[in-house]
N, C-alpha and C positions, 0 to 999 in steps of 0.2 A: 823863623816863618818866612813861608815863600811869598815872593812878590813879583809883580811885573812892573819893570821900570819903563816908563813912557817919558815923553816930552816934557810934560808939565806935572804929571802925577807919578807917584808910585802906588800902584794899585796893590793893596794888601789882599792876598787870596787866602785870607782865614775863614772865608765862606765863599760859596759859590758866588760868581759874579755875572750879571745878566747884561748881555750886549744886544741892544735894539737895532733892528735893522731898518733903514731908511733907504729905500730903492727910488732913486730920482730918475727913473727910467719908464719909458712907455711899454715895456716889453718883458718886464720881470714874470717869471713863471707863476708867481702867486698873487701879485698885486700891481702888476704893470699898469702904469698910467694913473693910479690913484694919488700918487705924490710927485708926478712928474714936473709940476711948476714949482718955483722957488718957494711961493708963498705957502703952498700946501705941505711941501716937504718940511718947512720950518715950523709949521704947526704940528706936524707929526713929531718932530724932534721934541718939541716942547711936551707934548702929550706924554710921549714915551718917558722923559724925564720925571713927570709927575707920578707916572705909574711905576716908577722904581728902578728904571733902566740905570745900570751903573755905568755903561759906555755907549755911545752912540757910534754906528758903523754906517757911513754914507758910501752909497755906491752910484755910479753913473752908467754902467754898462751892464746889462744882463749877461749872466753865464748859463742861462737856460740851453739845453742841448739844441743845437742847430741854429742858434742865434748868429747872425753875422756880426762881426766886429764894428765897434764905433770909433769913428776918427777922433784923434787927440783933441781936436778943437771943440767937437760936440761933447765930449766927456768933461772937458775943462768948463764948458759953458753951464753944464748941468751942475757940476759939483762945487765949484769955486764959491758962487754966491750963497750956497747953503752952508758950506762949511764955515765961511767968514763969521756968520750969525751964530752957527751951532757952537762955535768955540767960547762963546759968551755965557753959556748955560750951566757952566759949572760943574761939568763931567768930563771925562776924557773923550775924545774924538777920534775915530779911527775912519781911514779912507780905503775902501775897497777898490784897488787898482793894481793892474799889472804893468801900467806904461812907466818907464823910469822917469820920463819928462814930467809927468803929472806927480810922481812920488816926489821928486825935487820940489815942485811948486808948492805942494801942499804942505810939505815939511817947512818950507820958509814962511809960509803963513801961520804956522803953529800947531798943525795936526800932530796929535800923539803918537798915533799907530799907523803903520801901513799894513794893511791886510791884503796879501796877494794870493790869488787862486793858483798862479804859476809858481809859487814858492820860490821867487826871485831867480828863476831860470832865464828870464828875458835878458839880452844883453844890455848891461848897464844898470839893472835892477839891485844887484849886490853892492855895487858901487854907489848908488843912489842913497840906500840906507846907511851904509858904513861911513859916508861922509857926514852924517849927522851925529852930533854927539850923545844923544840920549833917547831917541825914538824907540817906542815899541815895534816889534814886528810880529806878525802872525804869518807862520809858514804853513801852506796847506800843500797837501799832495793831490795831485790830479794826474790822471792817465790820459794821455792824448790831449786834446783840445775840445773847447765846447762845441765846435761844429760837428766833430765826429766821435766824441767821447763815448755815447751810449750805443752807437752802432758798432763800435769795436772795443768794448770793454777788457779790462785786464784779466789775464788769465792766471789760474793757479791760486795760491794762498796769499790773499792781500796783506795780511799783517806784517810778515817780515818784509815785504816789498815796501810798504808805506814806511815801516821803521827805519830801513836802510836809507831811503830817500831823505826823510827827515833830519837823521844823524848826518848825511853827508852835507845838506845845506846848513846845517848848524856849524859844522866844522869850517864850511867856507866862509861864513860870517865870522866866526872866531878868528880866521886866518887874516881878516880884515879889520881886526880890533872890536868887533861887536860883542859886548858881554853877553854871557848866557842869560843873565837875569832880565834882559830886553826881548828874550824870545819865547814865544807860545807856539805850540803845534796843533795843527788842525788835520786829521786824517782824511778830510775831504770826502765826506759822505755823499754819495750820488755822483761823484766827478770821475766817470770812466770805470765805475764798478758795478757789478751785478747786486741784485738784492740780496743774495746770499753772502756776498763779500762785505756788503754794508753791515749786516747784522753780525757778522764775525768781527768786524772791527769794534763793534759795541761789546759784544759778549767776551771778547779778549783785549779789552781796552787797558787792562792791567799790564799787559806786555808793553804797551808804548808807555804808560805811566811810570813804569820801572826806571826810565832813564833820568827821572826827576825833572824833565822839563814840562811845566805846566801845559795842559791840554784844553783846546776849545773844541766844543761839540756843536756841530751845526746840523741838527736833524730837522729843523723847523719846516713843516709841510712838505718834506721831501717825498719824491714818489715811491720810495721803498715803503713808507708808511701807508700810502695809498694802495700799494700792492697787497700788503698783508690785511688791511681794514677793508678794502673795497670803497673807500671814501675819496671823493673828488677833492682837489687841492683846496677849495674853500670850506671844507667841512673836516680837515684834519686837526683841529685844536686838541681834541683829547688824546690823540695818538701823538702830537708833538710834545705836549706837556709830559707825557708818559715817559717818551724817549729821552727828554731833557732831564727827567729825574733818574732814570736809569743810568745816563751818562755820568751825572754827578756821584751817584752811589758807586760807579766804577772809576772814579777818580778825576772827573772833568772839573776844572777850576772856573772855566767859563763857558756858558751856553749862549749861543747867538741864535736869537728868536724874533719872529715877527709879533707874537702875543705875549707883550712884556707883562701886563697886569696879571694874567693867568699864570704865568710862569712864576712870578714873584710870589704870588699866594701860595702856590704848591711848595715852593722852596721854604716859606714861612712854616708850613705845617711840618715838614721834614726836620727843619731846625728846632721846632717846639719838641718834637718827639725825640730827638737826640739828646736835647737839654734834660728833660724828664728822665731818660734813660741814665745819663750821666749823674744825675742827683741821686738816682736810686742806688747806683753802685757805691756812692761815696757815703751814702748815710751809714750812720754807726748801727750795729747790729743791736736789736732789743735785747 
């Protein structure tokens, strides 16, 4: 059975896992400012756990296209107070950061997962993760950087390019002693890719899944969904849930979402359907 090894938890991937997003930022693309204070962020963490989140993902810097970078000091001040309390909620906690200094600090505090939009390309990031004996890591593909990625998106077929990058970073981790069971891949929907490339990554997700590394899908409220539906960011619930289900059907082990309750409900319907179908196949013939 496939699993994701993290600092405190061995996350079994026998069913799709839901990662709930907590943006401790004033400028996130979809919920900026709603959970910017420590108190409101912790209340949101608690609510997502009640709604069925299997993992919490705390981020202190927006990756919205064109957003200026946040200083280490500001990101630390946003993330650490929330992390300390979230670690007491009984679920794995991920920290969304690309700064090696913060990676080391959150791992020292007990964070279970490092989720890096840069895919550990920043100097010292590979070493920060490799120095820890068991933390999980989410490697994400991003073309360019948040300030410019949508002005100059990648060219050509995104699928082989994303796969080559994720393989290379996984080898770099292995060379530093990080076991493959600690690694999950995120193709980076929306990060320097065109609408067509994003949907190609979904349609041909099986190409990525064939390597056997668990996949994480992050489609929630993304602009590509708005492009095809015409819906603004705060009205993309239905499209986000649909994309999460399609990603799971195509092999994603984890879905990273804003709307935990609705996604969990949709996955329960899927599971019930699969269970009935399995029972029908195993029932003896009349």
